[in-house]
BAMAR-45229 format. One record per atom (N, C-alpha, C): residue in three letters; x, y, z. Coordinates in pm, whole numbers, plus 50000, padded with zeros to 5 digits. Example, Ala and Ser with C-alpha at 12.3 -4.5 7.8 and 13.67 -1.06 7.14 Angstrom:
2
REC rest    px    py    pz
REC  ala 51319 49431 50780
REC  ala 51230 49550 50780
REC  ala 51320 49670 50780
REC  ser 51285 49775 50708
REC  ser 51367 49894 50714
REC  ser 51290 50003 50787
// end
This chain:
226
REC rest    px    py    pz
REC  met 08820 11406 62471
REC  met 08720 11496 62528
REC  met 08710 11622 62443
REC  asn 08588 11666 62415
REC  asn 08564 11789 62338
REC  asn 08545 11905 62436
REC  val 08645 11993 62440
REC  val 08644 12103 62536
REC  val 08662 12235 62464
REC  leu 08581 12334 62501
REC  leu 08587 12468 62445
REC  leu 08632 12565 62554
REC  ala 08730 12652 62523
REC  ala 08781 12750 62620
REC  ala 08768 12890 62563
REC  leu 08718 12982 62646
REC  leu 08692 13120 62604
REC  leu 08772 13217 62690
REC  asp 08858 13296 62627
REC  asp 08935 13399 62698
REC  asp 08883 13536 62656
REC  thr 08808 13599 62747
REC  thr 08752 13732 62721
REC  thr 08802 13833 62824
REC  ala 08913 13801 62892
REC  ala 08956 13881 63007
REC  ala 09026 14011 62968
REC  ala 09075 14021 62844
REC  ala 09147 14141 62801
REC  ala 09098 14181 62662
REC  ser 09168 14275 62598
REC  ser 09120 14327 62470
REC  ser 09129 14223 62358
REC  val 09225 14130 62369
REC  val 09234 14023 62270
REC  val 09137 13911 62307
REC  leu 09048 13879 62217
REC  leu 08953 13770 62235
REC  leu 09013 13644 62176
REC  ser 09024 13537 62257
REC  ser 09075 13412 62202
REC  ser 08989 13295 62245
REC  met 08982 13196 62156
REC  met 08902 13076 62179
REC  met 08981 12954 62134
REC  ala 08973 12847 62210
REC  ala 09042 12724 62172
REC  ala 08947 12606 62189
REC  leu 08957 12511 62099
REC  leu 08872 12393 62100
REC  leu 08959 12269 62085
REC  ser 08943 12174 62176
REC  ser 09018 12049 62172
REC  ser 08922 11934 62144
REC  ser 08962 11847 62049
REC  ser 08881 11730 62017
REC  ser 08972 11622 61957
REC  asn 08967 11502 62014
REC  asn 09047 11390 61962
REC  asn 09194 11427 61947
REC  asn 09247 11492 62050
REC  asn 09389 11531 62053
REC  asn 09428 11630 61945
REC  lys 09329 11697 61887
REC  lys 09356 11805 61790
REC  lys 09309 11937 61851
REC  leu 09371 12046 61804
REC  leu 09343 12178 61860
REC  leu 09306 12275 61750
REC  trp 09199 12349 61772
REC  trp 09159 12459 61684
REC  trp 09162 12587 61766
REC  tyr 09214 12695 61707
REC  tyr 09239 12818 61783
REC  tyr 09199 12939 61700
REC  leu 09141 13038 61768
REC  leu 09103 13163 61703
REC  leu 09137 13278 61795
REC  glu 09202 13380 61739
REC  glu 09238 13499 61817
REC  glu 09202 13624 61739
REC  ile 09134 13718 61808
REC  ile 09089 13842 61744
REC  ile 09121 13958 61837
REC  asp 09186 14062 61784
REC  asp 09205 14184 61863
REC  asp 09073 14258 61861
REC  ala 08988 14224 61958
REC  ala 08846 14260 61951
REC  ala 08813 14398 62008
REC  gly 08905 14457 62084
REC  gly 08873 14584 62147
REC  gly 08755 14569 62239
REC  leu 08648 14641 62212
REC  leu 08527 14635 62295
REC  leu 08416 14555 62226
REC  lys 08450 14467 62133
REC  lys 08348 14397 62053
REC  lys 08337 14249 62087
REC  his 08379 14210 62207
REC  his 08371 14069 62246
REC  his 08230 14013 62230
REC  ser 08132 14088 62275
REC  ser 07994 14038 62272
REC  ser 07944 14017 62129
REC  glu 07994 14096 62035
REC  glu 07951 14084 61896
REC  glu 08019 13967 61826
REC  leu 08139 13933 61869
REC  leu 08221 13836 61795
REC  leu 08228 13697 61857
REC  leu 08196 13687 61986
REC  leu 08223 13564 62059
REC  leu 08148 13443 62001
REC  met 08019 13450 61989
REC  met 07942 13333 61946
REC  met 07967 13298 61800
REC  asp 07994 13399 61716
REC  asp 08031 13370 61578
REC  asp 08164 13294 61575
REC  gly 08256 13333 61665
REC  gly 08384 13264 61674
REC  gly 08368 13120 61719
REC  val 08282 13098 61817
REC  val 08254 12962 61865
REC  val 08198 12878 61751
REC  asp 08104 12933 61678
REC  asp 08043 12860 61565
REC  asp 08148 12825 61460
REC  met 08241 12918 61434
REC  met 08347 12894 61336
REC  met 08438 12780 61380
REC  leu 08477 12779 61508
REC  leu 08563 12672 61559
REC  leu 08495 12536 61550
REC  leu 08368 12531 61589
REC  leu 08295 12405 61583
REC  leu 08288 12351 61440
REC  lys 08263 12440 61345
REC  lys 08255 12398 61205
REC  lys 08389 12347 61155
REC  lys 08499 12415 61194
REC  lys 08632 12371 61152
REC  lys 08664 12232 61208
REC  ala 08615 12206 61329
REC  ala 08642 12077 61393
REC  ala 08542 11969 61351
REC  gly 08440 12008 61276
REC  gly 08338 11913 61234
REC  gly 08249 11870 61349
REC  leu 08226 11961 61444
REC  leu 08145 11930 61561
REC  leu 08019 12014 61565
REC  lys 07922 11965 61640
REC  lys 07801 12041 61671
REC  lys 07807 12082 61817
REC  pro 07733 12184 61858
REC  pro 07736 12226 61999
REC  pro 07710 12111 62095
REC  glu 07619 12021 62060
REC  glu 07585 11910 62150
REC  glu 07699 11808 62164
REC  asp 07804 11821 62081
REC  asp 07920 11733 62094
REC  asp 08017 11778 62203
REC  leu 08000 11902 62249
REC  leu 08088 11953 62354
REC  leu 08065 11879 62486
REC  glu 08174 11856 62559
REC  glu 08165 11784 62686
REC  glu 08206 11870 62806
REC  arg 08269 11984 62779
REC  arg 08310 12074 62887
REC  arg 08338 12211 62827
REC  ile 08308 12317 62903
REC  ile 08337 12452 62857
REC  ile 08410 12527 62968
REC  ala 08506 12611 62929
REC  ala 08587 12683 63026
REC  ala 08593 12831 62992
REC  cys 08603 12913 63095
REC  cys 08619 13057 63076
REC  cys 08717 13111 63179
REC  met 08763 13233 63158
REC  met 08852 13299 63254
REC  met 08772 13341 63378
REC  lys 08828 13314 63493
REC  lys 08761 13348 63619
REC  lys 08781 13494 63657
REC  gly 08894 13551 63613
REC  gly 08933 13685 63653
REC  gly 09059 13679 63737
REC  pro 09120 13793 63765
REC  pro 09075 13927 63732
REC  pro 09092 13959 63583
REC  gly 09042 14077 63546
REC  gly 09049 14121 63407
REC  gly 08946 14229 63384
REC  ser 08914 14251 63258
REC  ser 08812 14348 63221
REC  ser 08678 14308 63282
REC  phe 08614 14400 63355
REC  phe 08485 14369 63416
REC  phe 08384 14325 63310
REC  thr 08374 14401 63202
REC  thr 08278 14369 63097
REC  thr 08316 14239 63027
REC  gly 08445 14223 62995
REC  gly 08490 14103 62927
REC  gly 08462 13977 63007
REC  leu 08490 13980 63137
REC  leu 08466 13863 63221
REC  leu 08318 13828 63226
REC  arg 08234 13928 63235
REC  arg 08090 13902 63240
REC  arg 08042 13839 63110
REC  ile 08096 13886 62997
REC  ile 08059 13829 62868
REC  ile 08101 13682 62861
REC  gly 08224 13654 62904
REC  gly 08273 13516 62902
REC  gly 08192 13424 62991
REC  phe 08161 13471 63113
REC  phe 08082 13391 63206
REC  phe 07941 13367 63151
REC  ser 07882 13471 63095
REC  ser 07745 13457 63041
REC  ser 07741 13355 62930
REC  ala 07839 13361 62839
REC  ala 07843 13266 62727
REC  ala 07867 13124 62778
REC  ala 07964 13108 62870
REC  ala 07995 12975 62922
REC  ala 07878 12916 62998
REC  lys 07814 12997 63082
REC  lys 07699 12948 63156
REC  lys 07585 12909 63063
REC  gly 07560 12994 62965
REC  gly 07452 12965 62872
REC  gly 07473 12834 62798
REC  leu 07595 12813 62750
REC  leu 07625 12688 62679
REC  leu 07620 12568 62773
REC  ala 07678 12583 62893
REC  ala 07681 12472 62988
REC  ala 07539 12429 63027
REC  leu 07454 12526 63057
REC  leu 07318 12495 63100
REC  leu 07234 12439 62985
REC  ser 07248 12496 62867
REC  ser 07166 12449 62755
REC  ser 07209 12312 62706
REC  leu 07338 12281 62719
REC  leu 07390 12152 62672
REC  leu 07398 12048 62782
REC  gly 07381 12092 62908
REC  gly 07389 11999 63021
REC  gly 07529 11946 63043
REC  ile 07630 12033 63027
REC  ile 07770 11991 63043
REC  ile 07836 12075 63153
REC  pro 07948 12027 63210
REC  pro 08017 12102 63314
REC  pro 08082 12230 63261
REC  met 08088 12329 63348
REC  met 08158 12454 63320
REC  met 08272 12468 63419
REC  val 08386 12517 63371
REC  val 08504 12537 63454
REC  val 08552 12681 63435
REC  ser 08588 12748 63544
REC  ser 08653 12880 63533
REC  ser 08789 12871 63600
REC  val 08889 12936 63539
REC  val 09027 12930 63586
REC  val 09078 13072 63605
REC  pro 09144 13104 63716
REC  pro 09198 13239 63736
REC  pro 09285 13284 63619
REC  thr 09261 13404 63573
REC  thr 09329 13458 63455
REC  thr 09480 13460 63472
REC  leu 09528 13505 63587
REC  leu 09672 13516 63608
REC  leu 09738 13378 63606
REC  asp 09668 13275 63655
REC  asp 09721 13138 63650
REC  asp 09744 13096 63505
REC  cys 09649 13130 63418
REC  cys 09662 13094 63276
REC  cys 09780 13167 63212
REC  met 09800 13292 63249
REC  met 09908 13370 63191
REC  met 10045 13318 63231
REC  ala 10055 13260 63349
REC  ala 10183 13207 63396
REC  ala 10205 13063 63355
REC  his 10100 12996 63309
REC  his 10101 12851 63290
REC  his 10209 12802 63194
REC  ser 10233 12875 63087
REC  ser 10329 12830 62985
REC  ser 10474 12840 63030
REC  tyr 10498 12905 63142
REC  tyr 10636 12935 63180
REC  tyr 10680 12859 63305
REC  ser 10629 12738 63321
REC  ser 10664 12658 63439
REC  ser 10812 12621 63441
REC  val 10877 12620 63324
REC  val 11019 12585 63320
REC  val 11110 12708 63325
REC  trp 11050 12826 63336
REC  trp 11132 12948 63346
REC  trp 11216 12941 63474
REC  pro 11345 12977 63468
REC  pro 11435 12957 63583
REC  pro 11420 13058 63696
REC  gly 11323 13144 63689
REC  gly 11300 13242 63795
REC  gly 11153 13270 63812
REC  pro 11118 13375 63884
REC  pro 10978 13411 63904
REC  pro 10911 13460 63775
REC  val 10782 13436 63765
REC  val 10701 13483 63653
REC  val 10594 13578 63707
REC  leu 10582 13695 63647
REC  leu 10491 13798 63696
REC  leu 10395 13841 63585
REC  pro 10273 13786 63579
REC  pro 10172 13836 63483
REC  pro 10105 13961 63537
REC  val 10077 14057 63448
REC  val 10013 14182 63491
REC  val 09901 14221 63394
REC  ile 09794 14274 63452
REC  ile 09679 14325 63376
REC  ile 09652 14466 63426
REC  asn 09637 14561 63336
REC  asn 09608 14698 63373
REC  asn 09475 14706 63448
REC  ala 09479 14756 63572
REC  ala 09358 14769 63653
REC  ala 09307 14912 63656
REC  arg 09369 14998 63575
REC  arg 09336 15142 63571
REC  arg 09382 15210 63700
REC  lys 09372 15342 63699
REC  lys 09408 15423 63816
REC  lys 09552 15397 63861
REC  his 09639 15368 63763
REC  his 09781 15344 63787
REC  his 09804 15225 63881
REC  arg 09723 15122 63861
REC  arg 09735 14999 63939
REC  arg 09724 14878 63845
REC  tyr 09768 14762 63895
REC  tyr 09771 14643 63812
REC  tyr 09725 14522 63893
REC  phe 09651 14433 63824
REC  phe 09620 14302 63882
REC  phe 09740 14212 63856
REC  thr 09789 14147 63959
REC  thr 09909 14066 63942
REC  thr 09920 13960 64050
REC  ala 10012 13868 64030
REC  ala 10052 13768 64130
REC  ala 10185 13713 64084
REC  leu 10260 13656 64175
REC  leu 10392 13604 64144
REC  leu 10390 13452 64142
REC  tyr 10458 13391 64044
REC  tyr 10459 13246 64026
REC  tyr 10603 13196 64012
REC  arg 10622 13072 64050
REC  arg 10747 13002 64021
REC  arg 10710 12859 63984
REC  gly 10755 12814 63867
REC  gly 10707 12687 63818
REC  gly 10556 12698 63797
REC  asn 10483 12602 63843
REC  asn 10337 12609 63837
REC  asn 10278 12648 63972
REC  glu 10361 12702 64059
REC  glu 10316 12736 64194
REC  glu 10297 12887 64209
REC  gln 10183 12926 64260
REC  gln 10158 13066 64292
REC  gln 10223 13098 64426
REC  ile 10312 13198 64428
REC  ile 10388 13227 64550
REC  ile 10352 13362 64612
REC  ser 10246 13424 64564
REC  ser 10194 13546 64627
REC  ser 10043 13546 64610
REC  pro 09971 13626 64688
REC  pro 09827 13638 64667
REC  pro 09797 13712 64536
REC  tyr 09674 13702 64488
REC  tyr 09630 13788 64380
REC  tyr 09625 13930 64435
REC  met 09675 14026 64357
REC  met 09689 14162 64408
REC  met 09631 14265 64312
REC  asp 09581 14373 64368
REC  asp 09546 14496 64297
REC  asp 09649 14597 64347
REC  ala 09759 14614 64272
REC  ala 09877 14679 64328
REC  ala 09927 14795 64243
REC  ala 09988 14893 64310
REC  ala 10058 15002 64244
REC  ala 10198 14953 64207
REC  pro 10265 15018 64110
REC  pro 10399 14974 64070
REC  pro 10497 14962 64186
REC  gly 10489 15053 64284
REC  gly 10578 15045 64398
REC  gly 10558 14918 64478
REC  glu 10432 14877 64493
REC  glu 10402 14752 64565
REC  glu 10453 14631 64487
REC  ile 10445 14638 64355
REC  ile 10494 14527 64273
REC  ile 10646 14517 64283
REC  arg 10713 14632 64284
REC  arg 10859 14630 64299
REC  arg 10899 14563 64429
REC  glu 10827 14594 64537
REC  glu 10856 14530 64665
REC  glu 10831 14380 64660
REC  leu 10724 14341 64589
REC  leu 10689 14200 64578
REC  leu 10800 14120 64512
REC  ile 10857 14174 64406
REC  ile 10953 14096 64328
REC  ile 11098 14119 64370
REC  his 11121 14214 64460
REC  his 11260 14246 64496
REC  his 11332 14124 64554
REC  ser 11271 14058 64652
REC  ser 11336 13941 64711
REC  ser 11332 13822 64617
REC  ala 11224 13810 64540
REC  ala 11213 13697 64447
REC  ala 11317 13705 64336
REC  ser 11357 13828 64297
REC  ser 11452 13844 64188
REC  ser 11590 13791 64224
REC  gln 11615 13770 64353
REC  gln 11744 13714 64393
REC  gln 11750 13564 64364
REC  lys 11637 13505 64326
REC  lys 11630 13360 64302
REC  lys 11612 13326 64155
REC  gly 11656 13416 64070
REC  gly 11645 13394 63926
REC  gly 11588 13515 63856
REC  pro 11605 13524 63724
REC  pro 11554 13639 63648
REC  pro 11402 13642 63644
REC  val 11346 13761 63658
REC  val 11200 13777 63657
REC  val 11151 13792 63513
REC  leu 11050 13713 63479
REC  leu 10985 13723 63348
REC  leu 10852 13795 63365
REC  leu 10834 13903 63293
REC  leu 10711 13981 63298
REC  leu 10625 13944 63179
REC  thr 10498 13908 63204
REC  thr 10407 13870 63098
REC  thr 10269 13931 63124
REC  gly 10171 13894 63043
REC  gly 10038 13953 63056
REC  gly 10019 14066 62958
REC  pro 09894 14104 62928
REC  pro 09865 14199 62821
REC  pro 09923 14338 62841
REC  asp 09956 14374 62965
REC  asp 10005 14509 62991
REC  asp 10147 14510 63047
REC  ala 10223 14405 63011
REC  ala 10362 14395 63056
REC  ala 10445 14513 63009
REC  asp 10426 14555 62883
REC  asp 10506 14665 62830
REC  asp 10471 14797 62896
REC  met 10350 14810 62948
REC  met 10307 14933 63013
REC  met 10375 14953 63148
REC  val 10386 14845 63225
REC  val 10439 14856 63361
REC  val 10591 14833 63367
REC  gln 10649 14771 63265
REC  gln 10790 14734 63269
REC  gln 10884 14851 63301
REC  pro 10867 14970 63240
REC  pro 10959 15079 63271
REC  pro 10958 15119 63420
REC  glu 10847 15093 63488
REC  glu 10837 15131 63629
REC  glu 10892 15022 63722
REC  leu 10925 14906 63667
REC  leu 10974 14796 63749
REC  leu 11123 14772 63732
REC  ser 11186 14833 63634
REC  ser 11330 14815 63615
REC  ser 11404 14866 63739
REC  pro 11517 14802 63777
REC  pro 11586 14693 63708
REC  pro 11543 14554 63754
REC  glu 11436 14547 63840
REC  glu 11398 14416 63893
REC  glu 11354 14319 63785
REC  val 11284 14371 63682
REC  val 11238 14284 63573
REC  val 11347 14274 63468
REC  phe 11387 14153 63434
REC  phe 11497 14132 63341
REC  phe 11451 14103 63200
REC  leu 11330 14052 63182
REC  leu 11285 14015 63049
REC  leu 11134 14029 63039
REC  val 11087 14083 62926
REC  val 10944 14091 62896
REC  val 10911 13985 62793
REC  asp 10813 13902 62822
REC  asp 10767 13797 62732
REC  asp 10728 13859 62597
REC  pro 10791 13819 62487
REC  pro 10758 13877 62356
REC  pro 10617 13845 62309
REC  phe 10552 13745 62370
REC  phe 10416 13707 62332
REC  phe 10314 13749 62438
REC  his 10349 13852 62516
REC  his 10267 13886 62633
REC  his 10126 13932 62597
REC  lys 10105 13983 62477
REC  lys 09972 14033 62440
REC  lys 09881 13924 62384
REC  asn 09934 13807 62358
REC  asn 09851 13700 62301
REC  asn 09741 13656 62398
REC  gly 09629 13610 62343
REC  gly 09524 13551 62424
REC  gly 09572 13422 62488
REC  lys 09504 13378 62593
REC  lys 09549 13262 62670
REC  lys 09445 13150 62675
REC  ser 09364 13139 62570
REC  ser 09263 13031 62572
REC  ser 09326 12893 62560
REC  arg 09442 12881 62495
REC  arg 09507 12750 62487
REC  arg 09555 12704 62625
REC  glu 09610 12799 62702
REC  glu 09652 12767 62838
REC  glu 09531 12735 62925
REC  leu 09425 12813 62908
REC  leu 09300 12788 62979
REC  leu 09248 12647 62947
REC  leu 09251 12611 62820
REC  leu 09206 12480 62776
REC  leu 09289 12370 62841
REC  asp 09420 12387 62843
REC  asp 09510 12286 62899
REC  asp 09481 12262 63047
REC  ile 09459 12371 63121
REC  ile 09429 12359 63264
REC  ile 09291 12297 63284
REC  ala 09194 12346 63209
REC  ala 09054 12304 63227
REC  ala 09034 12155 63198
REC  lys 09108 12103 63101
REC  lys 09093 11961 63066
REC  lys 09134 11869 63181
REC  asn 09223 11919 63267
REC  asn 09278 11835 63373
REC  asn 09217 11860 63510
REC  ile 09113 11942 63516
REC  ile 09043 11968 63642
REC  ile 08938 11858 63664
REC  ala 08941 11799 63781
REC  ala 08841 11696 63814
REC  ala 08708 11765 63846
REC  ile 08603 11725 63779
REC  ile 08470 11782 63800
REC  ile 08397 11703 63908
REC  val 08369 11768 64021
REC  val 08296 11704 64130
REC  val 08147 11733 64116
REC  asn 08115 11857 64082
REC  asn 07977 11898 64058
REC  asn 07981 12009 63954
REC  asn 07868 12067 63924
REC  asn 07864 12174 63823
REC  asn 07825 12307 63887
REC  asn 07877 12331 64007
REC  asn 07841 12453 64080
REC  asn 07896 12580 64018
REC  glu 07993 12566 63925
REC  glu 08051 12685 63862
REC  glu 07943 12769 63792
REC  val 07837 12705 63743
REC  val 07734 12781 63672
REC  val 07656 12871 63767
REC  leu 07674 12852 63898
REC  leu 07606 12935 63997
REC  leu 07695 13049 64047
REC  met 07820 13053 64000
REC  met 07917 13148 64051
REC  met 07944 13258 63948
REC  gly 08022 13357 63991
REC  gly 08056 13468 63903
REC  gly 08206 13490 63900
REC  pro 08250 13593 63827
REC  pro 08393 13620 63813
REC  pro 08462 13659 63944
REC  leu 08594 13646 63945
REC  leu 08677 13691 64055
REC  leu 08713 13837 64030
REC  tyr 08663 13926 64115
REC  tyr 08696 14067 64106
REC  tyr 08783 14104 64225
REC  leu 08897 14170 64199
REC  leu 08983 14214 64309
REC  leu 08943 14351 64360
REC  arg 08854 14417 64288
REC  arg 08798 14544 64334
REC  arg 08661 14563 64271
REC  lys 08584 14655 64324
REC  lys 08454 14684 64267
REC  lys 08471 14766 64139
REC  ser 08374 14754 64048
REC  ser 08378 14832 63925
REC  ser 08356 14979 63955
REC  asp 08393 15066 63861
REC  asp 08371 15210 63879
REC  asp 08224 15241 63900
REC  ala 08136 15169 63829
REC  ala 07992 15192 63844
REC  ala 07947 15162 63986
REC  glu 07998 15050 64043
REC  glu 07963 15014 64181
REC  glu 08019 15115 64281
REC  leu 08142 15160 64257
REC  leu 08204 15258 64346
REC  leu 08129 15390 64341
REC  asn 08089 15431 64219
REC  asn 08015 15557 64205
REC  asn 07879 15548 64273
REC  leu 07813 15432 64260
REC  leu 07683 15413 64326
REC  leu 07699 15418 64477
REC  his 07804 15352 64528
REC  his 07829 15354 64673
REC  his 07854 15496 64721
REC  glu 07928 15575 64641
REC  glu 07956 15714 64680
REC  glu 07829 15798 64680
REC  met 07741 15774 64580
REC  met 07615 15849 64574
REC  met 07527 15817 64695
REC  ile 07523 15688 64733
REC  ile 07442 15647 64848
REC  ile 07499 15708 64976
REC  ser 07631 15707 64988
REC  ser 07697 15760 65108
REC  ser 07675 15910 65124
REC  asn 07662 15979 65010
REC  asn 07646 16126 65013
REC  asn 07502 16169 65035
REC  asp 07408 16073 65023
REC  asp 07265 16109 65042
REC  asp 07233 16128 65191
// end
């Protein structure tokens, strides 16, 4: 199966393409330039694999949480390709992808994404099982979340902002994933390939947001003050 996966959820832009049991991967520390680089990156991967866009059979993107702008860019690109090519689109929760590689870790796995305002998007995992809800949490709330879980094995902290929150979680967190800043399109690809497609309703949906964007909050405040 020819599957393309796009990770635009954080500052690192990553893309992975699977075809005939081979993998092509591209990662760029894109900052705020995802929209400028994404389609050129897709074109580069297809050329390396010797494929044309019409050879794709499935496309995947990050569902969220993550960067509001990044998620919208990823969804827009995935929807556009899926609709124009007539192929299924799959979206996978970002935190699930971040924890996916650590199913054999002997304790809890905690991926974190900076949500601004001294808060983090997070959830707790063990094996491939999610053992807490998706959260928009302050460091104190995260410490409470992992306190009981840490009694059942060492906690592994991962995700693009693991190093930012780690000092506030000690001593509960025992290890920070050395590859925590890497993009997760390969993990996204691995999950997306194994999802059974019942329909193509994903093209009608949008990202998972755990809170409203600052623009939406500011608009709501302006309306409330009128």
